N, C-alpha and C positions, 0 to 999 in steps of 0.2 A: 656445961659442956660434958657430954657422955665420955666414958672412959674409952670407948672404941674410937671416937673422934680424936681424943687426945693421943692415943696410940697411933693412929693414922698419920696425924700430923708430925709426931715425933719420928715415925718411920720415914716420911717424906723428907724431913730434914737430914736424917742420917744418909738416905740416898743421894741427896744433893751434895753432901760433904764428900761422899766417896766418888763422885764423879771427877775425872781429871780436870784440874783447874788450869787455866792458862793465864799468863800475865805477859806484859810487855815492858816489865821492869828491868833493871839491871840484874846481872848474875847474882845468885844468892851469896851471902857472906860464907866464908869458909866454916865448916862444921867445927865445933870444939873437939869432938871425938869422931872417929870413924871416917868414911869416905862417902862423899856425895856425888852421883852422876846425874847429869842432866842435859838437856837439849838446848841449843841457843839458835837463833836466827838473827841475820843482820838487818832485816827490815820487816816489821810486823805489819806494815801497810803497803807491801809490795803488790803493784797493780797486776791484774790479770795479763798474762803475756810477758811480764817481766821476770827477772830472776831473783833468786834468794839463796843465800849461803846458809847451809844448815851444818851446825856442828855438834858433836857429842863431846862433852867435857867432863872432867872429874875434879873435885877439890878434896885435898886431904886435910884431916883435922888439924887444928892449930897447935895442939899439944902432942903431935906424933911426928916422928922423923922417918916415916914410911916413904920409900921410894918405890914407885910403880914399876914393875918389870915385865909384866905381860898382861894382855887382856884379849877377850873376844866378846863381841856383842852384836846386836841387830838393831838398826833404825827402822822403824815401821812408819809407813805413811799411806794415805789414800791416793793411789795412782789416778783417781778422778779429779784430785785437787792439786797434785804435784807430779811433774815428770822429771826424772834424773836426767841431767845434762853432763855433769863430769865430776870427777873427784879432784880435789885441790890438794897438791902435795904437801906434806909435813915432813920436813928433813930432820928427823930425829928418831933413831932406832929403825927397826925393820917393821914396816907397816904394810898391810894389804887390805883391799876392799873388794868384795865380790858383788857386783851390781847385776848378775844374772837374774836375780829375782825382783829387780826395779819395776818391771811391768806389773807385777803382783803387789808391789808396795813393800819391798824389803831390801835393804842393803845390809850385807854382812861385813863386818870389819874386825880385824885382829892386829896385834903388834906384839913385839918382843924386844927388850934392851936389857942385856945382862947387868949393866951397871945403873939401870933406871932411866927413865924418860926425863928430859928437860921439859918438854912441852906436855901438859896435861890435856891437850886437845886430842882425843882419841880418833875422831873421823871428822873430815871437812869435805863437804859436797856442795855443788851448785845445782839449783833445781829450777824448772820453769813453772811458775804459778798458773794454775788453771782455775782456781777458785780463791776468792778473798779470804775465805775461812780456813785456809790451808792448815793453820797452826793447829788447829783442833784435831787434826788426824795424825800428828807427829807423836810417837811414843818410843820408848827405849826398853830393851832387854839386855841386861849384862849377863853374859853366861859364865865368864871366868875373869878373875882379877887376882894377880899374885904379885908378891914383892919382889924387888930385885935382890940379888945375891942370896938371901935366904929362901927364896922361892915359896915362902909361906903363903897360904891361901888368905886372901884379904876380903873374900865375898861375904863372910859373916859380918864384917864390919861395914859393908856397903848398903847405902839406901839410894833408891833410884827416884828422883823427884818427878812427879806427873806434870810439873810446870814446864812450859816452854818460856825461855828468857830471851830478852833483846839484848844482844851484845854486838856492838859495831865491831866489825872485822877489818883489820888493816890489810890492804892488798899487798 
């Protein structure tokens, strides 16, 4: 096999590995260190016309005693595959979501709790499914993440998972 062909095969493998992977497995195990943010859905097989709950969640490393005090982020989706229906209340700290960009595929969300959040669900919304492959369009951007009390910046410790996880949501 020529060196050019080997290089092209290797490049194709790297390109495949960098594409956002999707899964329907349970939420990831908590990281040993740092903080992981990820998107979950309550039904990976939601039918077209049905609804799905989409959540943004974080997990704090098992060896840390960090309490999340504030956050801002953006949930991105393809509006040809999902239509925003409503925000689901989370009664913990001060939380806001701006769905003004939902027709373009973006929900902005933020929250603050001086003594830290008890719930590590940052956003919870209900969407109408327009395409069976809606999960592939979901992505997350976290802009700010700070610790309660100390207000220290947690963003350097943050990793955002490209995976979408299946997480049954209790109503």
